[in-house]
N, C-alpha and C positions, 0 to 999 in steps of 0.2 A: 100292724103287732109289735108286740114289746117281746125282742129275743134277748135271752140270758146266755153269761158260758159260764163252762164249767171248765177253771183249770186242770190239766191232766198234770200241767209241771210248768215250770218259769215259762216256756215258749210255747206251750202249745197248751192249747185252747180248744171245747166242742162246742158249739151255738145248738140253745137246744131254744122248746116252746114252751110253756108250762102255766096251766089254771090252776093254784095249790088250793085243795083242800084237805082238809085234814083226817074226817074219818069218814071216805065214800072212794067209791071204787074210782078207779084212773082207766080213766082209757089213754093208750099208749101206742100212737103214730110209728111204724118206721118208712119210712119212703124208698125209693128202690135205685138202681144200680146210676151211679152219675147225675143224682137228683138234687135237689134239697129242699130245703121248707120253704120259698119263693112261693111254690106252686097253690093252684088252688084248693087242692085233697086238706094238707093240714089245714088252712086255712078254717076250712068248713067243720073238718073235725072240731078246733079250738073248739071255736060258735057254738056249736052242737053238746060241749060239753059246757060251758056254761051255761046255755038256757036249760040244761037237764042239772044244773047243780053238780058235777061232776069234774071231780081231778083230770088233768090232760098233761103229757108229756109228750113229744115228740123230738126227736133224738136226729140230732145233721150229722152224719159221722165222721170222722177229718176223711182232711182229701175230698169234703167235698162243701159245694158254698161256702158258707163264710167259714167253718172251720177249719186249725189250721191245718196244716200236713200237708203231701203231695199224691196225688190221686193213684200214682203208681204206685207207691208206697204201701197201700190199703188194698186187703184182702177179707173173705168171712170173718178167721179165727177172730182180728183186729177188731173192722168192725159191730162183733156180737161182745164180745169184750167192752165195748164202750157204751154199749145199749147197757147188758147189765150192770155197771156204771150206775149210770144213771136213773137206773131203774132204784135201784141201790138208793141214792142220791134223797132223789126225788118222793119217787111213790114208796117205798120203806116199806111198810105192812101190807099195805092197801090193799085189796081185790084190783086185779086185772083185768080189761080187757085189749088184746092185740088186734090193732090193725096192721095186716104188712099188704104192702104196694109191692107187685113187681119180689125183685130181691129182699123186701123188706119183711116179707111170708118167710125165706129162708131164714134171715135172721129172727123172726119170730121164734119158727121154732128151735133155736140152739137157745135159747130163753126158757124151754121147757125141762130141763133139766136143771135148771135154779132153781125158776120160781112155778112148779107146779100146783102147786098146794094155791097158791094167789088165782092163778089164770082161768078166771071163769067164763071168758069166750072170747071168740078168735074167726076176729073179719078176714077172709085175703082177699087182696084186691092184682084180676092179673099176674096173679103169683108164678114165683118161676126159681122153685127148690133145684140147688142142683144145675142152674141153666148154667156156669160156665163148662164142665164137661159134654153137655148133654145137646146145648143148646149150639155152642161155641167149638170147642175141642173136636169132638168127633164130625163136626161138618166143617174143619179145616182139611185142606189142601196138604197134600206128603210136603208140599215147597212151605207154607205156612208153618208145616207145625217145626221144617226143617229151622226156617228162620228164624221162632221163637224160642227156638233152643240156642240158636248162636247166639244172637242176640239180646237174649231175655224180654222181647217186647215186640210186638207189633204191631198195626194201628189199623183199627176195623170201620168197614164201612156198613150202618147200620141203620137202613132208611138215608133222614136229612144228615144224622150225623156219625162224627166220627169218633172210632172208641182205643183209649191206650189198652193194650191186652197185656199183661205179663206174663213170661211163662209162672214167676212165683204165685201170683194169682193163682191158676190154673191147678196150680200142683197143691195149693193152700184150700182148695177147695173139695179136693178127694179128703181130704181132710176132715171135712165137714156133711158129711153122709147123710142123709136124716129120714128119706125115703125108704131106708129096710128097717127103721124104729118102730115101736109099737109104742103109743101112748094111751093108758088107761082111765086117767082122771075122765071126770061126767061133767063134762063141759057142751057150749055149743058154740059150735065149727061151723061158719056158713062160708064158702067160697064162691066171689061172684068173678067172672069172667065173660068177657066185650066175645060175641059172637064174632066177629070183623077181626080179632086182635093178632097184628099180622107179628110181631116179635114172641108171642110163648102161646104154641096150642092150649086149649083147656084140657086135655092130656094131662096136667099139671098140678091144674086145681084137684080133678078127679083122684091125685098120686097121695094127695095129700088128706084129702078123705080117709082114705086106705089106712093112713098111721094111727088115728083114731079109733078106737077099740070102744070107747064105752059112751061117745059122746054124742049130743042130738046132732046128725050132720046133715046139710044143705046145702044142694049147688045151683047156680042162678048163674042160666045164661042168658047175657044181656043180648037180644034180638038188636044185628044193628054196633053191636059193643064194639069202640076199640080197646086198646089196649094201656089209654092211662083211665077210663070212663072220668074225665074231670068236666065232660060239659055240666049246665044246669040242672039238666034232664036229667041226668043219670049219678050227679053227686046227690038229688032227692034220692033216687032208688037206693043206694048205697045206705043213706041217714036212717032209707025205712029199715035197711038188714040191721042195722047197727041197735036200734031200737028194739030191735026182733029178739037181738042176743042180750039188751037187756034188762026187757021185762019179762 
Protein backbone atom coordinates (compact mmCIF):
# COMPACT_ATOMS: atom_id res chain seq x y z
CA UNK A 1 0.00 0.00 0.00
CA UNK A 2 1.25 3.43 -0.89
CA UNK A 3 0.76 5.96 1.87
CA UNK A 4 0.56 9.72 1.46
CA UNK A 5 1.30 12.50 3.91
CA UNK A 6 -0.49 15.79 4.34
CA UNK A 7 1.59 18.53 5.94
CA UNK A 8 -0.30 20.39 8.65
CA UNK A 9 2.76 22.54 9.41
CA UNK A 10 6.54 22.32 9.02
CA UNK A 11 6.80 19.71 11.74
CA UNK A 12 3.40 18.00 11.56
CA UNK A 13 2.04 15.58 9.03
CA UNK A 14 -0.93 13.27 8.80
CA UNK A 15 -0.68 9.96 7.00
CA UNK A 16 -3.49 8.86 4.71
CA UNK A 17 -4.41 6.32 2.06
CA UNK A 18 -6.26 7.26 -1.08
CA UNK A 19 -7.56 6.21 -4.44
CA UNK A 20 -8.02 9.33 -6.51
CA UNK A 21 -11.15 9.48 -8.67
CA UNK A 22 -12.26 12.71 -10.25
CA UNK A 23 -16.03 12.47 -10.40
CA UNK A 24 -17.04 9.53 -8.35
CA UNK A 25 -18.29 8.92 -4.82
CA UNK A 26 -15.62 8.43 -2.17
CA UNK A 27 -15.47 5.85 0.57
CA UNK A 28 -14.01 7.59 3.63
CA UNK A 29 -12.68 5.16 6.25
CA UNK A 30 -12.07 6.37 9.81
CA UNK A 31 -10.26 4.01 12.18
CA UNK A 32 -10.63 3.48 15.91
CA UNK A 33 -8.99 4.65 19.11
CA UNK A 34 -5.24 3.89 19.16
CA UNK A 35 -5.56 2.05 15.87
CA UNK A 36 -3.86 2.92 12.54
CA UNK A 37 -3.93 2.27 8.80
CA UNK A 38 -1.84 -0.89 8.93
CA UNK A 39 -4.82 -3.10 9.72
CA UNK A 40 -6.87 -5.36 7.48
CA UNK A 41 -9.93 -3.11 7.21
CA UNK A 42 -8.39 -0.06 5.49
CA UNK A 43 -6.67 -2.35 3.00
CA UNK A 44 -9.86 -4.31 2.28
CA UNK A 45 -11.91 -1.13 1.77
CA UNK A 46 -9.22 0.38 -0.46
CA UNK A 47 -9.31 -2.74 -2.65
CA UNK A 48 -13.09 -2.61 -2.72
CA UNK A 49 -12.96 1.04 -3.87
CA UNK A 50 -10.47 0.24 -6.64
CA UNK A 51 -12.47 -2.73 -7.83
CA UNK A 52 -15.68 -0.67 -7.91
CA UNK A 53 -14.03 2.41 -9.46
CA UNK A 54 -14.73 4.55 -6.42
CA UNK A 55 -12.61 7.16 -4.72
CA UNK A 56 -11.12 6.27 -1.36
CA UNK A 57 -9.69 8.12 1.61
CA UNK A 58 -8.54 6.72 4.97
CA UNK A 59 -7.18 9.14 7.54
CA UNK A 60 -4.67 8.31 10.27
CA UNK A 61 -5.20 10.83 13.05
CA UNK A 62 -2.32 12.62 14.79
CA UNK A 63 -0.69 10.55 17.51
CA UNK A 64 -1.68 7.33 15.72
CA UNK A 65 0.45 5.08 13.49
CA UNK A 66 2.95 7.08 11.44
CA UNK A 67 1.18 10.43 11.72
CA UNK A 68 2.93 13.14 13.74
CA UNK A 69 2.13 14.04 17.27
CA UNK A 70 1.73 12.45 20.64
CA UNK A 71 -1.31 10.30 21.29
CA UNK A 72 -1.83 11.93 24.71
CA UNK A 73 -2.22 15.37 23.10
CA UNK A 74 -5.02 14.20 20.85
CA UNK A 75 -8.76 14.30 21.35
CA UNK A 76 -12.05 13.96 19.49
CA UNK A 77 -12.13 17.64 18.45
CA UNK A 78 -8.61 17.52 17.04
CA UNK A 79 -9.04 14.22 15.19
CA UNK A 80 -12.41 15.34 13.78
CA UNK A 81 -10.78 18.55 12.52
CA UNK A 82 -7.96 16.63 10.81
CA UNK A 83 -10.53 14.40 9.15
CA UNK A 84 -12.47 17.43 7.93
CA UNK A 85 -9.28 18.97 6.50
CA UNK A 86 -8.40 15.85 4.53
CA UNK A 87 -11.94 15.37 3.21
CA UNK A 88 -11.85 18.97 1.95
CA UNK A 89 -8.43 18.42 0.36
CA UNK A 90 -9.01 15.00 -1.26
CA UNK A 91 -12.74 14.37 -1.64
CA UNK A 92 -13.68 17.98 -2.34
CA UNK A 93 -17.27 18.10 -3.59
CA UNK A 94 -17.73 14.41 -4.40
CA UNK A 95 -20.32 12.29 -2.62
CA UNK A 96 -19.20 10.47 0.51
CA UNK A 97 -19.87 7.07 2.01
CA UNK A 98 -18.49 7.16 5.54
CA UNK A 99 -17.17 4.05 7.26
CA UNK A 100 -16.47 4.43 10.95
CA UNK A 101 -14.74 1.72 12.95
CA UNK A 102 -15.33 2.00 16.71
CA UNK A 103 -14.30 5.60 17.62
CA UNK A 104 -14.27 6.28 13.87
CA UNK A 105 -18.09 6.29 13.97
CA UNK A 106 -18.02 9.12 16.51
CA UNK A 107 -15.64 11.07 14.29
CA UNK A 108 -17.91 10.28 11.32
CA UNK A 109 -20.91 11.74 13.13
CA UNK A 110 -18.93 14.93 13.67
CA UNK A 111 -18.53 15.27 9.89
CA UNK A 112 -22.28 15.55 9.28
CA UNK A 113 -22.42 19.19 10.34
CA UNK A 114 -19.90 20.04 7.64
CA UNK A 115 -20.59 17.62 4.80
CA UNK A 116 -24.20 16.56 5.33
CA UNK A 117 -25.26 17.36 1.76
CA UNK A 118 -22.46 15.15 0.43
CA UNK A 119 -22.85 12.14 2.71
CA UNK A 120 -24.93 9.49 1.01
CA UNK A 121 -24.19 6.52 3.24
CA UNK A 122 -22.74 5.59 6.60
CA UNK A 123 -21.46 2.18 7.67
CA UNK A 124 -20.56 1.75 11.34
CA UNK A 125 -18.45 -1.14 12.64
CA UNK A 126 -18.56 -1.76 16.41
CA UNK A 127 -19.48 1.91 16.75
CA UNK A 128 -18.41 3.70 19.94
CA UNK A 129 -19.91 7.20 20.10
CA UNK A 130 -19.31 9.00 23.43
CA UNK A 131 -17.30 6.03 24.74
CA UNK A 132 -14.97 8.27 26.77
CA UNK A 133 -17.77 9.28 29.13
CA UNK A 134 -19.98 6.19 29.08
CA UNK A 135 -17.50 3.33 28.77
CA UNK A 136 -14.57 4.93 30.59
CA UNK A 137 -15.28 7.84 32.93
CA UNK A 138 -18.54 6.46 34.34
CA UNK A 139 -16.80 3.18 35.12
CA UNK A 140 -13.74 4.71 36.78
CA UNK A 141 -13.45 4.19 40.54
CA UNK A 142 -13.34 7.34 42.66
CA UNK A 143 -9.62 6.73 43.14
CA UNK A 144 -9.09 6.65 39.36
CA UNK A 145 -11.06 9.87 38.97
CA UNK A 146 -8.98 11.50 41.69
CA UNK A 147 -5.72 10.31 40.09
CA UNK A 148 -6.59 11.51 36.61
CA UNK A 149 -7.63 14.93 37.90
CA UNK A 150 -4.44 15.22 39.93
CA UNK A 151 -1.94 13.84 37.39
CA UNK A 152 -3.80 14.63 34.16
CA UNK A 153 -3.43 11.04 32.98
CA UNK A 154 -3.94 7.41 33.99
CA UNK A 155 -3.04 4.12 32.37
CA UNK A 156 -6.08 2.02 31.61
CA UNK A 157 -5.82 -1.71 31.07
CA UNK A 158 -8.30 -3.12 28.59
CA UNK A 159 -7.92 -6.73 27.50
CA UNK A 160 -4.34 -7.05 26.31
CA UNK A 161 -3.99 -3.32 25.68
CA UNK A 162 -2.96 -0.47 27.89
CA UNK A 163 -4.30 2.97 27.10
CA UNK A 164 -2.92 6.25 28.39
CA UNK A 165 -6.12 8.18 29.15
CA UNK A 166 -5.77 11.91 29.76
CA UNK A 167 -8.15 14.15 31.65
CA UNK A 168 -8.16 16.54 28.69
CA UNK A 169 -9.50 13.86 26.30
CA UNK A 170 -12.31 13.03 28.76
CA UNK A 171 -13.28 16.71 29.03
CA UNK A 172 -13.03 17.19 25.28
CA UNK A 173 -15.32 14.19 24.74
CA UNK A 174 -18.03 16.04 26.65
CA UNK A 175 -17.88 18.85 24.10
CA UNK A 176 -18.48 16.34 21.33
CA UNK A 177 -21.82 14.88 22.31
CA UNK A 178 -23.54 13.38 19.29
CA UNK A 179 -26.20 11.05 20.65
CA UNK A 180 -28.75 13.78 21.33
CA UNK A 181 -28.50 15.13 17.78
CA UNK A 182 -31.01 14.66 15.01
CA UNK A 183 -29.93 14.21 11.40
CA UNK A 184 -32.72 14.61 8.83
CA UNK A 185 -30.82 13.90 5.63
CA UNK A 186 -32.00 11.00 3.50
CA UNK A 187 -29.22 8.43 3.31
CA UNK A 188 -28.51 4.75 4.02
CA UNK A 189 -27.18 4.01 7.49
CA UNK A 190 -26.06 0.50 8.42
CA UNK A 191 -24.59 -0.38 11.81
CA UNK A 192 -22.72 -3.68 12.03
CA UNK A 193 -21.88 -4.94 15.51
CA UNK A 194 -20.28 -8.16 16.72
CA UNK A 195 -22.49 -10.19 19.02
CA UNK A 196 -19.45 -10.95 21.21
CA UNK A 197 -17.96 -7.44 21.16
CA UNK A 198 -16.15 -7.16 24.53
CA UNK A 199 -15.22 -3.51 24.11
CA UNK A 200 -18.44 -1.79 23.05
CA UNK A 201 -22.01 -3.03 23.64
CA UNK A 202 -24.28 -3.09 20.58
CA UNK A 203 -26.64 -0.60 22.28
CA UNK A 204 -24.28 2.10 20.91
CA UNK A 205 -25.02 1.06 17.34
CA UNK A 206 -28.73 1.29 18.15
CA UNK A 207 -28.24 4.74 19.67
CA UNK A 208 -26.63 5.94 16.44
CA UNK A 209 -29.55 4.68 14.36
CA UNK A 210 -31.91 6.78 16.52
CA UNK A 211 -30.12 9.98 15.49
CA UNK A 212 -31.11 9.51 11.85
CA UNK A 213 -34.72 10.53 11.36
CA UNK A 214 -35.18 10.00 7.62
CA UNK A 215 -32.51 7.45 6.78
CA UNK A 216 -32.93 3.95 5.47
CA UNK A 217 -31.67 2.21 8.59
CA UNK A 218 -30.34 -1.23 9.32
CA UNK A 219 -28.75 -2.99 12.28
CA UNK A 220 -26.67 -6.10 11.62
CA UNK A 221 -25.59 -8.15 14.62
CA UNK A 222 -22.79 -10.53 13.60
CA UNK A 223 -23.17 -13.92 15.25
CA UNK A 224 -20.04 -14.67 17.30
CA UNK A 225 -18.51 -11.44 15.93
CA UNK A 226 -15.84 -9.61 17.94
CA UNK A 227 -15.14 -5.87 18.18
CA UNK A 228 -12.89 -5.45 15.15
CA UNK A 229 -14.59 -7.79 12.64
CA UNK A 230 -11.32 -8.07 10.68
CA UNK A 231 -11.27 -11.76 9.83
CA UNK A 232 -11.73 -12.80 6.22
CA UNK A 233 -15.26 -14.03 6.79
CA UNK A 234 -16.36 -10.85 8.56
CA UNK A 235 -14.64 -8.55 6.09
CA UNK A 236 -16.70 -10.25 3.39
CA UNK A 237 -19.82 -9.45 5.36
CA UNK A 238 -18.77 -5.82 5.71
CA UNK A 239 -18.17 -5.57 1.94
CA UNK A 240 -21.61 -6.99 1.31
CA UNK A 241 -23.21 -4.34 3.55
CA UNK A 242 -21.12 -1.61 1.94
CA UNK A 243 -22.25 -2.76 -1.48
CA UNK A 244 -25.88 -2.47 -0.41
CA UNK A 245 -25.29 1.11 0.77
CA UNK A 246 -23.67 2.10 -2.51
CA UNK A 247 -26.12 0.45 -4.86
